[in-house]
C-alpha positions in Angstrom: 99.3 100.9 141.4 99.7 97.3 142.2 101.6 94.4 140.6 99.3 91.2 139.0 101.4 88.2 140.0 100.9 84.7 138.3 102.3 81.3 139.3 101.9 78.4 136.9 103.7 75.0 136.2 104.3 74.4 132.1 101.9 71.7 131.0 102.9 71.9 127.1 106.7 70.5 126.3 108.9 72.3 124.4 106.8 75.8 124.1 108.9 78.9 123.4 108.6 80.8 126.8 106.9 84.1 125.0 104.2 81.9 122.8 103.3 79.9 126.1 103.0 83.2 128.5 100.8 84.8 125.4 98.7 81.7 125.6 98.1 81.8 129.3 97.8 85.5 129.2 95.8 86.5 126.0 95.3 90.2 126.5 99.2 90.2 126.8 100.3 91.2 123.0 103.6 89.3 122.1 105.6 92.2 122.0 105.0 93.3 125.7 105.6 89.9 126.8 108.9 90.0 125.1 109.4 93.2 126.8 108.5 91.7 130.3 110.3 89.1 130.0 113.7 90.8 129.1 112.8 93.1 132.2 113.0 90.1 134.7 109.4 90.5 135.1 108.5 86.7 133.9 111.0 83.6 135.6 111.5 80.2 135.1 112.3 77.8 138.1 112.7 81.1 139.5 115.7 82.2 137.2 115.4 84.7 134.3 115.2 83.3 130.8 115.0 84.3 127.0 112.2 84.6 125.3 113.0 81.6 123.0 113.5 79.5 125.8 111.7 76.1 125.2 110.4 75.0 128.2 109.6 71.8 129.6 106.6 70.1 131.6 106.8 70.8 135.0 109.1 74.0 135.1 107.6 76.8 137.1 106.6 80.1 135.8 106.2 83.3 137.8 104.6 86.3 135.4 104.2 90.0 137.2 102.4 91.9 135.0 103.0 95.7 135.9 100.0 98.0 135.6 100.3 100.1 131.9 102.0 103.2 132.4 99.7 106.1 131.6 100.1 106.9 127.6 102.2 110.3 126.7 99.7 110.2 124.0 97.1 112.9 123.8 93.6 112.6 121.8 93.4 115.1 119.2 89.9 116.0 117.2 91.3 115.0 114.0 88.4 113.6 111.6 88.6 110.4 110.7 87.0 108.6 107.5 85.9 105.0 109.3 84.8 102.2 106.6 83.9 99.4 109.4 83.7 99.3 112.8 83.1 96.5 114.7 83.7 95.6 118.6 87.3 94.1 117.6 88.4 96.4 114.9 88.3 99.8 112.7 88.8 100.3 109.4 90.0 103.3 108.0 90.5 105.4 104.7 93.9 107.1 106.0 94.3 110.5 104.5 97.9 111.6 102.7 99.7 113.8 105.2 99.1 111.8 108.1 101.8 109.9 110.2 100.1 106.9 111.7 102.0 107.1 115.1 104.4 109.7 116.9 108.3 109.4 115.5 111.1 111.7 116.7 110.1 115.3 115.4 106.6 114.6 115.1 105.4 113.7 118.5 101.6 114.2 117.6 98.7 115.2 115.2 99.3 111.7 113.9 96.5 108.4 113.0 96.7 107.7 116.7 96.3 110.9 118.1 93.0 111.2 116.1 91.6 107.6 116.9 92.2 108.2 120.4 89.8 110.9 120.5 87.2 108.7 119.1 87.9 105.8 121.1 89.9 106.6 124.2 89.8 102.9 125.6 92.4 102.2 123.0 95.6 104.1 124.9 95.7 101.0 127.2 95.6 98.5 123.8 99.3 97.1 123.2 102.2 99.8 122.6 101.8 102.9 124.7 102.9 104.9 121.3 101.2 102.6 118.6 97.8 101.7 120.5 95.7 99.3 118.2 98.5 99.5 116.0 98.8 96.2 113.7 100.5 97.5 110.8 101.3 101.2 108.8 100.7 103.0 106.0 104.0 105.7 104.9 102.9 109.6 106.1 102.4 110.0 102.3 100.7 107.1 101.4 96.9 106.7 101.4 94.2 104.3 101.7 92.5 101.0 104.0 94.5 100.6 107.1 93.2 98.5 110.1 93.0 99.7 114.1 92.3 96.8 116.8 90.1 97.6 119.5 91.3 95.1 122.1 94.4 93.2 122.8 92.9 89.9 121.5 91.9 91.0 118.0 95.8 93.1 118.2 97.4 89.7 118.5 95.0 88.0 115.8 95.6 90.6 113.2 99.4 90.9 113.8 99.4 87.4 113.3 97.3 87.4 110.1 100.0 90.0 108.9 103.5 88.2 110.4 102.2 84.7 108.1 101.2 86.7 105.2 97.2 86.1 105.0 96.2 89.3 104.4 95.7 90.3 101.0 97.2 93.7 100.5 96.6 95.9 96.9 98.1 99.1 96.2 97.7 101.4 93.2 100.7 102.7 92.1 102.0 105.1 89.2 106.1 104.5 87.9 108.1 106.2 85.6 108.0 104.1 82.2 106.0 101.7 80.6 107.2 98.5 82.8 106.7 94.9 81.6 106.0 92.1 81.3 102.6 93.5 82.4 101.9 90.6 85.3 105.1 90.1 87.3 107.5 89.1 90.4 109.9 91.2 91.9 112.3 88.6 94.7 115.3 90.8 96.6 116.0 90.8 100.1 115.8 94.4 101.5 117.9 95.8 104.4 119.4 99.3 105.7 121.1 101.5 102.9 125.1 100.7 104.0 125.3 104.3 102.0 122.6 106.3 103.8 121.1 104.6 107.2 118.1 106.5 106.8 117.1 104.8 103.5 116.5 101.5 102.8 118.0 99.2 99.7 118.2 95.7 98.2 121.2 94.4 99.5 122.1 90.7 100.0 122.3 91.0 103.7 118.6 92.0 103.6 115.7 90.4 104.6 113.3 88.3 102.2 111.3 90.5 100.7 107.8 89.3 98.0 106.5 92.3 95.4 103.8 91.0 92.7 102.5 93.5 90.4 100.1 93.5 87.1 99.9 96.3 85.1 96.4 97.9 85.1 97.2 100.6 82.1 100.1 102.5 79.9 99.4 106.3 80.0 102.0 107.8 78.0 105.7 107.0 79.2 103.9 105.8 83.0 101.9 103.0 84.0 99.7 102.5 86.2 100.0 99.4 88.7 98.1 97.3 91.3 100.6 95.8 93.1 100.3 93.5 95.8 103.4 93.4 98.5 103.3 89.5 99.9 105.8 90.5 102.7 105.7 93.7 104.7 109.7 95.3 105.1 109.9 99.2 105.2 109.4 101.1 102.4 109.1 97.8 99.8 106.9 98.6 97.2 109.4 101.9 96.5 112.2 100.2 97.1 111.6 97.1 94.8 110.5 99.2 91.9 113.1 101.8 92.1 115.5 98.6 91.9 114.2 97.2 88.8 114.4 101.0 86.9 110.4 102.1 87.7 110.2 104.6 90.4 107.3 105.5 92.0 106.8 109.1 90.6 106.2 111.8 93.5 108.8 109.7 95.9 111.5 112.3 97.0 113.5 109.1 98.5 113.5 106.7 95.8 111.6 107.7 92.9 111.2 110.7 90.6 109.7 114.4 91.0 106.3 115.1 89.5 105.1 118.4 88.8 101.6 117.0 88.7 102.2 115.7 92.6 103.3 116.9 95.8 103.9 113.2 97.5 104.0 109.6 96.1 101.6 108.1 94.2 100.5 105.4 96.6 97.2 104.5 97.5 96.0 101.7 99.7 93.3 100.6 97.5 92.1 96.9 98.7 92.8 95.0 102.1 91.7 91.6 102.6 91.5 89.7 106.1 89.8 87.2 108.4 87.4 88.7 111.4 88.9 87.7 114.7 85.8 87.6 116.0 84.1 84.5 113.7 87.1 83.8 111.3 84.7 85.3 108.0 87.5 86.7 105.5 86.4 90.3 104.5 87.9 92.8 102.3 87.2 96.3 102.1 88.4 99.1 99.2 89.0 102.7 99.0 88.9 104.4 95.8 91.6 107.1 94.3 91.9 109.8 96.4 91.2 113.5 94.0 94.6 114.1 94.2 95.9 111.3 92.5 92.8 110.9 90.1 94.1 114.6 89.2 97.3 113.5 89.0 96.4 110.9 86.0 94.0 113.6 84.1 97.4 115.7 84.2 99.8 113.2 82.6 97.2 111.9 79.9 
């Protein structure tokens, strides 16, 4: 396995090193470019640099791209419900109970293992443990998810998520009758200082914004459509718990329910621009049977 080595002179003043490298090598994700820089594979004027270095016209860049290490992931014949597919991406209706990618204690039986069974070439896309992944849903959250099929599409979609231009909507059932019927929750989210495995609203956390609207009240419950503008870990669950309306079935931040074995959260709608054409498209997923049944049980 041989390294690919490239040398060129910078022709753009003030560009960040990591962004400039990605422009010159669009097959690299920004994450991989940053790792190559941190590992010393990319130098500026024969010196190791940081990813955020501002370049000057005339700087000499040397880029060494080592071969992608073999993925430790194994394909698994897990059924996939593919809503849409083109040369750049997949839109998948993820079932509850399926992790998106391997995590400590869960090395296999994930969505990524399933995807590799259907599309083996995705092993070379992005992170070796998260090939093609541009966003995540919690293990016990069902619904619409995007997966990139090539590096250029992955970079494009990741940028759309980063700029908050992707439309994300979830159906969520909370305990209590939430008022007003339309609102926005703005509160920073970070690690819970009392329990590092949890997230919490903390003053030093990252900015987080969640919009909601009431769909209907069912006895002492409220069915919501929730639109998170930012994408912080556990954002919807943390925000709703913080204002006193915990998610039904959520064992960490919410309230347990005799009607559900998982949290009542379903990614019902996802809208974004196709990388190939820039056309805005939107995909929907209906409530799965277990959540439909839960609504009947509490009525």
